[in-house]
Each structure stands twice: as structure tokens, then as C-alpha cells.
C-alpha positions, 0 to 999 in steps of 0.5 A, spaced: 831 303 591 827 310 592 823 312 598 816 311 594 818 304 592 821 302 599 815 305 603 809 300 602 814 294 604 816 297 610 809 299 612 807 292 612 813 290 616 811 295 621 804 293 622 806 286 622 811 287 628 805 291 631 800 286 631 805 281 633 807 285 639 799 286 641 798 279 641 804 278 645 801 283 650 795 280 650 798 273 652 802 276 658 796 279 660 792 273 661 799 270 664 799 275 669 792 274 671 793 267 672 799 268 676 795 273 680 789 268 682 794 263 684 798 268 688 791 270 691 789 262 692 795 261 696 794 267 700 787 264 702 790 257 703 794 260 708 789 264 712 784 258 712 786 251 710 779 249 710 776 254 705 782 253 700 780 245 700 773 247 698 775 252 693 780 247 690 775 242 689 770 247 685 772 245 678 774 252 675 780 250 672 780 248 664 783 241 663 786 240 656 
């Protein structure tokens, strides 16, 4: 198999891999954002327990 026959298939595989990597990065960015929010909430809870209770009752969480 010469380079001209192999190249389109390789390019397709590379593009699919790059797309998967991009999707993984998007998911991990979301996870990091959620973790950051959680840590910030915990920090606020430690600073003022009454505010933390009010923030927890606001319903900003998504239930599945």
C-alpha cells in the first residue's frame, strides 16, 4: 500500500481521535468547574454556616 492509498484513512482516524480528545476536554472542563464551585461552597460554609444553609436551599442543582 503506497502513501496515497493510506493517507485518507489515516487522516480520518486522526480527525476522529482529535474530536474525541476535544469532547473529553469539554467534559473535564465541566467537571473542574463543578469541583471549583463545590470547594467554594464548602469554603463559604466554613466561614458562615447560616449562609451555607441558605445557599444549599436555593435549588441550583440539577436532578436526574
